[in-house]
C-alpha positions as CSV (number, residue, x, y, z in Angstrom):
1,X,51.2,-23.5,-8.8
2,X,51.2,-26.6,-6.7
3,X,54.9,-26.3,-6.1
4,X,54.4,-22.8,-4.8
5,X,51.7,-23.9,-2.4
6,X,53.9,-26.7,-1.1
7,X,56.7,-24.3,-0.3
8,X,54.5,-22.0,1.6
9,X,52.3,-24.6,3.4
10,X,52.5,-22.9,6.8
11,X,51.4,-19.5,5.4
12,X,48.7,-21.2,3.4
13,X,47.1,-22.9,6.4
14,X,47.4,-19.7,8.6
15,X,45.6,-17.8,5.9
16,X,43.0,-20.5,5.5
17,X,42.4,-20.5,9.3
18,X,41.9,-16.7,9.3
19,X,39.4,-16.9,6.4
20,X,37.5,-19.7,8.2
21,X,37.4,-17.6,11.4
22,X,36.1,-14.5,9.5
23,X,33.5,-16.6,7.8
24,X,32.3,-18.1,11.1
25,X,31.9,-14.5,12.5
26,X,29.9,-13.4,9.5
27,X,27.7,-16.5,9.6
28,X,27.1,-16.1,13.3
29,X,26.2,-12.4,12.9
30,X,23.8,-13.1,10.1
31,X,22.2,-16.0,12.0
32,X,21.7,-13.8,15.1
33,X,20.2,-11.1,12.9
34,X,17.8,-13.5,11.3
35,X,16.8,-15.0,14.6
36,X,16.3,-11.6,16.3
37,X,12.8,-10.3,16.6
38,X,11.8,-7.6,14.1
39,X,12.3,-4.1,15.5
40,X,9.0,-2.5,16.2
41,X,8.3,0.6,14.1
42,X,8.9,4.0,15.7
43,X,5.7,5.7,16.8
44,X,2.2,4.3,16.8
45,X,1.9,1.0,14.9
46,X,-0.3,1.3,11.9
47,X,-1.2,-1.8,9.9
48,X,-2.7,-1.1,6.4
49,X,-4.9,-3.6,4.5
50,X,-5.0,-3.6,0.7
51,X,-8.2,-4.8,-0.8
52,X,-9.3,-4.7,-4.5
53,X,-12.5,-6.1,-5.9
54,X,-15.2,-7.3,-3.5
55,X,-17.0,-10.1,-5.4
56,X,-17.0,-13.9,-5.8
57,X,-13.4,-15.0,-6.1
58,X,-11.8,-16.0,-9.4
59,X,-8.4,-14.6,-8.8
60,X,-6.0,-13.3,-6.1
61,X,-7.4,-9.8,-6.3
62,X,-11.0,-10.6,-5.6
63,X,-12.5,-11.2,-2.1
64,X,-16.1,-12.3,-1.4
65,X,-18.2,-9.8,0.6
66,X,-18.6,-12.5,3.2
67,X,-14.9,-12.6,3.8
68,X,-14.7,-8.8,4.0
69,X,-17.4,-8.9,6.6
70,X,-15.4,-11.5,8.6
71,X,-12.4,-9.2,8.4
72,X,-14.3,-6.2,9.7
73,X,-15.9,-8.3,12.4
74,X,-12.5,-9.6,13.5
75,X,-11.0,-6.1,13.7
76,X,-13.9,-4.9,15.7
77,X,-13.7,-7.8,18.1
78,X,-9.9,-7.2,18.6
79,X,-10.3,-3.6,19.4
80,X,-9.0,-2.1,16.1
81,X,-10.5,1.2,14.9
82,X,-10.2,2.3,11.3
83,X,-8.8,5.8,10.6
84,X,-8.8,8.1,7.7
85,X,-5.7,9.7,6.1
86,X,-6.9,13.1,7.3
87,X,-6.9,11.8,10.9
88,X,-3.3,10.5,10.3
89,X,-2.2,13.8,8.8
90,X,-3.7,15.8,11.6
91,X,-1.9,13.6,14.1
92,X,1.5,14.0,12.3
93,X,1.0,17.8,12.6
94,X,0.5,17.6,16.3
95,X,-3.3,17.9,16.3
96,X,-5.3,15.3,18.2
97,X,-4.6,11.7,19.0
98,X,-5.1,8.3,17.3
99,X,-7.0,5.3,18.6
100,X,-5.1,2.8,20.7
101,X,-5.2,0.3,17.8
102,X,-5.6,2.2,14.5
103,X,-5.8,0.5,11.2
104,X,-6.1,1.9,7.6
105,X,-8.3,0.1,5.1
106,X,-7.6,0.7,1.4
107,X,-9.2,-0.5,-1.8
108,X,-7.3,-0.2,-5.2
109,X,-8.5,0.2,-8.8
110,X,-11.9,1.8,-8.1
111,X,-14.3,-1.1,-8.6
112,X,-18.1,-0.5,-8.5
113,X,-18.5,-3.2,-5.9
114,X,-16.5,-1.0,-3.4
115,X,-19.8,1.0,-3.4
116,X,-22.4,-1.7,-3.8
117,X,-20.8,-4.3,-1.5
118,X,-18.0,-2.8,0.6
119,X,-19.7,0.5,1.7
120,X,-22.7,-1.2,3.4
121,X,-20.3,-3.3,5.4
122,X,-18.2,-0.2,6.3
123,X,-21.3,1.4,7.6
124,X,-22.5,-1.7,9.5
125,X,-19.1,-2.0,11.3
126,X,-18.5,1.7,11.6
127,X,-15.3,1.7,9.5
128,X,-13.6,4.1,7.1
129,X,-11.6,3.4,4.0
130,X,-9.6,4.9,1.1
131,X,-10.7,4.0,-2.5
132,X,-8.1,4.8,-5.1
133,X,-9.4,5.1,-8.6
134,X,-7.7,4.9,-12.0
135,X,-8.8,8.0,-13.9
136,X,-9.2,6.5,-17.3
137,X,-11.3,3.7,-15.9
138,X,-13.7,6.1,-14.3
139,X,-13.8,8.5,-17.3
140,X,-14.1,6.0,-20.1
141,X,-14.6,2.3,-19.1
142,X,-17.1,2.7,-16.3
143,X,-19.7,4.7,-18.2
144,X,-19.7,2.2,-21.1
145,X,-20.8,-0.7,-18.8
146,X,-21.8,0.7,-15.4
147,X,-22.8,-0.7,-12.1
148,X,-22.3,-4.5,-12.6
149,X,-20.8,-5.6,-9.3
150,X,-18.8,-8.4,-10.8
151,X,-16.6,-6.2,-13.0
152,X,-17.7,-2.6,-13.4
153,X,-15.6,0.4,-12.3
154,X,-16.8,3.4,-10.4
155,X,-18.4,6.2,-12.4
156,X,-18.0,9.8,-11.2
157,X,-21.5,9.6,-9.9
158,X,-20.6,6.5,-7.9
159,X,-17.5,8.3,-6.6
160,X,-19.7,11.2,-5.4
161,X,-21.9,8.6,-3.6
162,X,-18.9,7.2,-1.8
163,X,-17.8,10.7,-0.7
164,X,-21.3,11.6,0.5
165,X,-21.2,8.6,2.8
166,X,-18.6,10.3,4.9
167,X,-16.7,7.0,5.2
168,X,-14.5,7.0,2.1
169,X,-11.6,9.1,0.9
170,X,-10.8,9.0,-2.8
171,X,-7.2,8.3,-3.7
172,X,-5.3,8.5,-7.0
173,X,-4.1,5.3,-8.7
174,X,-2.8,7.4,-11.7
175,X,-4.9,8.5,-14.7
176,X,-3.6,5.9,-17.2
177,X,-0.4,4.3,-15.8
178,X,-2.0,1.2,-14.3
179,X,-0.1,-1.3,-16.4
180,X,2.9,-3.6,-16.1
181,X,4.5,-3.5,-19.6
182,X,7.6,-1.6,-20.6
183,X,6.9,0.9,-17.8
184,X,6.3,-0.9,-14.5
185,X,3.3,1.1,-13.2
186,X,4.3,4.7,-12.9
187,X,8.0,4.1,-12.3
188,X,10.9,5.4,-14.4
189,X,12.2,3.3,-17.3
190,X,15.9,2.4,-17.2
191,X,17.7,5.0,-19.2
192,X,14.8,7.4,-19.3
193,X,15.6,11.1,-18.9
194,X,14.6,12.1,-15.4
195,X,13.2,15.5,-16.5
196,X,11.1,13.8,-19.3
197,X,9.9,11.2,-16.7
198,X,8.8,13.9,-14.3
199,X,6.9,15.8,-17.0
200,X,5.1,12.6,-18.0
201,X,4.1,11.7,-14.5
202,X,3.1,15.3,-13.7
203,X,0.8,15.3,-16.8
204,X,-0.8,12.0,-15.9
205,X,-1.5,12.8,-12.3
206,X,-2.7,16.3,-13.1
207,X,-5.2,14.8,-15.5
208,X,-6.8,12.8,-12.7
209,X,-6.5,15.7,-10.2
210,X,-8.3,18.0,-12.7
211,X,-11.0,15.4,-13.5
212,X,-11.7,14.7,-9.9
213,X,-11.9,18.3,-9.0
214,X,-14.3,19.1,-11.9
215,X,-16.5,16.1,-10.9
216,X,-16.4,16.2,-7.1
217,X,-15.0,19.6,-6.1
218,X,-12.0,17.9,-4.5
219,X,-8.7,16.4,-5.7
220,X,-7.1,13.3,-4.1
221,X,-4.2,13.8,-1.7
222,X,-3.6,10.1,-1.3
223,X,-1.6,8.2,-3.9
224,X,-1.5,4.4,-4.4
225,X,1.5,3.2,-6.5
226,X,0.2,0.8,-9.3
227,X,1.5,-2.7,-8.6
228,X,3.6,-1.2,-5.8
229,X,6.3,-0.1,-8.3
230,X,8.1,2.8,-6.6
231,X,10.9,5.0,-7.8
232,X,12.6,7.9,-6.0
233,X,12.0,10.2,-9.1
234,X,8.3,10.1,-8.4
235,X,8.4,11.6,-4.9
236,X,9.2,15.3,-5.9
237,X,6.3,15.2,-8.4
238,X,3.9,13.8,-5.9
239,X,4.8,16.3,-3.2
240,X,4.6,19.2,-5.8
241,X,1.0,18.1,-6.6
242,X,0.0,18.1,-3.0
243,X,-0.1,14.4,-2.1
244,X,0.3,13.9,1.6
245,X,0.3,10.1,1.7
246,X,1.6,7.4,-0.6
247,X,0.7,3.7,-0.4
248,X,3.0,0.9,-1.5
249,X,2.8,-2.9,-1.6
250,X,5.6,-3.6,0.9
251,X,4.2,-5.9,3.5
252,X,5.2,-4.2,6.7
253,X,3.7,-2.4,9.7
254,X,4.1,1.4,9.7
255,X,5.2,3.7,12.5
256,X,3.2,7.0,12.7
257,X,5.0,9.8,14.4
258,X,4.5,13.6,14.7
259,X,6.3,14.0,11.4
260,X,4.1,14.2,8.3
261,X,6.8,12.6,6.2
262,X,6.1,9.3,7.9
263,X,3.0,9.1,5.7
264,X,5.1,8.7,2.5
265,X,5.7,5.1,1.5
266,X,3.2,3.3,3.8
267,X,3.4,-0.4,3.7
268,X,0.3,-2.5,3.0
269,X,-0.7,-6.2,3.3
270,X,-2.5,-7.6,0.3
271,X,-5.7,-9.3,1.3
272,X,-5.6,-12.5,-0.7
273,X,-8.6,-14.8,-0.7
274,X,-6.4,-17.8,-0.2
275,X,-6.2,-17.0,3.5
276,X,-9.0,-17.2,6.1
277,X,-9.6,-14.1,8.2
278,X,-7.7,-15.5,11.1
279,X,-4.8,-16.6,8.9
280,X,-4.5,-13.3,7.2
281,X,-4.5,-11.2,10.4
282,X,-2.1,-13.6,12.2
283,X,0.2,-13.1,9.2
284,X,-0.2,-9.3,9.2
285,X,-0.5,-8.4,12.9
286,X,1.6,-11.1,14.5
287,X,1.8,-10.6,18.2
288,X,-0.2,-7.4,18.1
289,X,-3.5,-9.2,18.5
290,X,-4.4,-10.5,22.0
């Protein structure tokens, strides 16, 4: 091998030079791409905040009510107006306009404190929100230990109270797929038959749609992916069941256009208690804030 290289020294070094030049071009291109500013989304920029439980903090998915109030105060002071999914849907269909600086507020899992602690603040600061419930939690767990702000889930009576406020849309967080075990959230399992998966997901989501309709007279048309686990096989089922908007955990600003399909796969920023209000919105909004 070494003898062969020695005999073809000139060819070897020419090849080495060509490889080095190609590598330099690739590295330069990647460096420029990384250094370039992020391309703004097409359409109207829509940041989406993802909250969970509003109570004294013991983990990354709990936020004190005082911090939520600071968030709402900050948004108000910086000219942001919360919007509903129905407003967004109307805009995508060519009806009406959106505020100059819209923002969507969402709460996952359906905690009772979304009613006891979050709703009064939404009313105080004239904001709207989406609260996505897990059907089994509302059907079974909430009635067994109701209305404890620290840990209870929403009962159907609580859900009706939220709807009656005129400030909250109810979303689906699946009926009983909010887990991260063999199946990651509601996503397909590797090797699972796609038809069997679709039937399973359809049955789960229909269960919550039916319960919600029986209890409130309406069915959710917003879907929040549990843990943010997404799979393309879920999309036809969600559309078939009438969902007009889906929420992910990708941390990115969305672009809202006159095309309703832009409401599928909206990115959201998780509101962790480890950040102050200013730190969180600087991270999320970047140079959008004055």
